[in-house]
N, C-alpha and C positions, 0 to 999 in steps of 0.2 A: 510390521515391515520386515521382510526377510533379510538375512545377514548380508547377502550380496549387494542388495540395494543400499543398506546402511553404509557399507564400505565405499560403494560408488559415490554416495552423497557426501560422505566425509571428505573424500578426495576432491570432488567437484566444489564443495564449499570453500576449500582452501584457495582454489583458483579464482572463485568469485570475489572473495575477500581481498586477495592480492589486486584484482582489477579495481575494486572499490577504492582501495588505498591509493592506487595510481591516479585516481580521479578526485582525490581530496575528500573522500567520504570514508566513514568508519564502518567496518563490517564485523559482525559477531556470528558465531554458529553455535546452536544448541540442539539437543536431540529430542527434547520433549516440549509440550505446551507449557508445562509447569516451569521448566527452565527459561522458556521464552518470557513468561510473565515476570519471573524474578529479574531477568536482565532488563526488561522494559522499565520496571520500577526502580531499578538501580540508576537508570538514566533520567528519571523524573524526580527532581528534588521536591520534597514536601512543601506545600504552599504554592506550587506552580499553577498557573492558569493553563488549561489544556483544552484543545478542541480537536475535532477529527472530521474526516470525510466519511463516506459510507464504507467504513473499514470492517468488513466481516471478520477478517483475520484477528483484529484486536478483540472482538467479542469472543471468538473461538478459543483464545488462550486465557480468557477470564480477565483481561485488562480493564474493560469498560466497567465491570462489576467492582473491581478493586479501586477504581478511581472515584467511586461514589462516596468514599470516606470523606470525613471532614478535613482530612489532612491535605486534600487537593481541591482546587477550584476547577471542577470539570464542567465545561459548558456543553451541555447535551442538547443539540439542536432539535432532537425529537420532542423535547419538553418545552420548546419555545413556540409561542403563537406566531411571533414574527420570525420566520425562518431566515429572512434576509439579514436581520440583525445578528442572528446566531452565526451565520456564515461570515459576515463582516468581522465578527469578533475574532475570527481565526487569524487575521492579519496582525493583530497586536498581542497574540497569545505567546506564552513562553514556549509551549510545546504544541506541535501539530502531529497527530497520529494518522497514518495512512498505510496502505499496502502498495504494491505495484501490480499492474495487470500482467506484466511479464518483466523478466530481467535476463540479460545476456550473461554468458559464462565469464565475460570479462568486465562485468560490473555496470553495464548501461541499463537504466530503467526506462520502461515504456508504460505510459498511462494514457487512457482515453477517458474523456469526461463530457458530460452533457451540459450541466450548468457552469462548468469550468471553475467552480470554487475550489475543488480539490487540487487541480493541476496548478492553479494560480498560487495557492498557498505553499505548494512544494517549491515553486520558483522564488517566492519573495514574501516577506512578512514575518511569520513566526520565527522566534529566535532559534529553535531547534526543531528538526523534523525527524520523527522516528518511524521507520518503514519496517513493517513486519511481513516477511515473505516466506511462504512455504517453498520447499525445494521443488514442488510440482510446477512452479512457475519459471524455472530456469530453462533458457533456450540457448541454442548455439550462437545466434547472432541477432542483429537488429531486425533483419527480415523475418526470422523465425519468431521473434518476440512480437512484432507487429501482427503477424498472422495469428498468434495465440490470443493477443488482445482483441482482435476483431472477430475471430471465429469461435473462441471459447468464452472469454470473459464477457464480451458485449452481449451475445445472445442470452446467456444465463441471467445477466443483470436485467436485460429488457424483460425477460420472462418473470423474474421475481418481483419487478416493479409493476407488472401488468401493463406494459407499454405495447401499443399497437404498431410494431415495426415488422418488416419482413423477416428479420432474423429471429424474432420471437416465435415465428410460425415455421421457419425452415431449419432453425438451429445453426445457421451459418450466415456470414456477412453477405448482404446483397448490395453493398455500396449505395445504400438508399439515401434519399433526401426527405425521409418521412418527417412530419412535424414532431414526432415522438423520438426521433433518433437520439441516441446517447453518444454517438460518435461525432461530436461537434469540435472538440479540441483534442489534438494528439500531442503529447509531451514526451520528448526524448531527453532524459537527463544523463548527459555524458560526462559532466564535470561540475563540481561545486567550487565556486570561487571562494567561499567562506569556510575555512577549515573548522571542523568541530560542529558544523550545523546539521549535516545529514548523517544519520546513524541507521544502518540496515541490520536487522536481526533476522538471520536465516534460520529456519526451523526445519528439522528433518521430519517433516510431516506434510500431509496434504492440507493446505489452508486456503480458504477463499475460493475464488473461481478463476 
């Protein structure tokens, strides 16, 4: 990443963190994936039970691999025959890992979900939610964040899951009602009533979709 972009992201991250703090959420900013991994592990006590949604960002920083250690009780839904049981385990977990499809510069998160297990766990259940967000996902406002979620994140996710949606073919949201649609639930997180529950790690890198 060139120096001008690094400076820009450093300044923008300060604005995002200030916005998060005004919304009763904690924000942190790191420059590398390695620093993001270290910060995430700092927030996860050994012995914790941990689950996650389909969080590509957590995999990209090496967090999922690190949690395979005996020091943690990582509930990997990909290894469960009963996927529903793995998803339900999230609501009683100590830690829930996720990313955001988009985030505004003043700290509002936007997420779209198909099964709704991810957005529901962000709302309620797990004791702590750790959100890993690349600076590529920061938008000016909620309208911009919604557009990013619908026209960048959703089509890419539909393609990688092999879903038969219009966006998987056109690359942009068609506002469909396809049986395969992953745009079933839209979550805008503008405030956390519970202080110390939601922690956002901003990473000066392109993570996720």
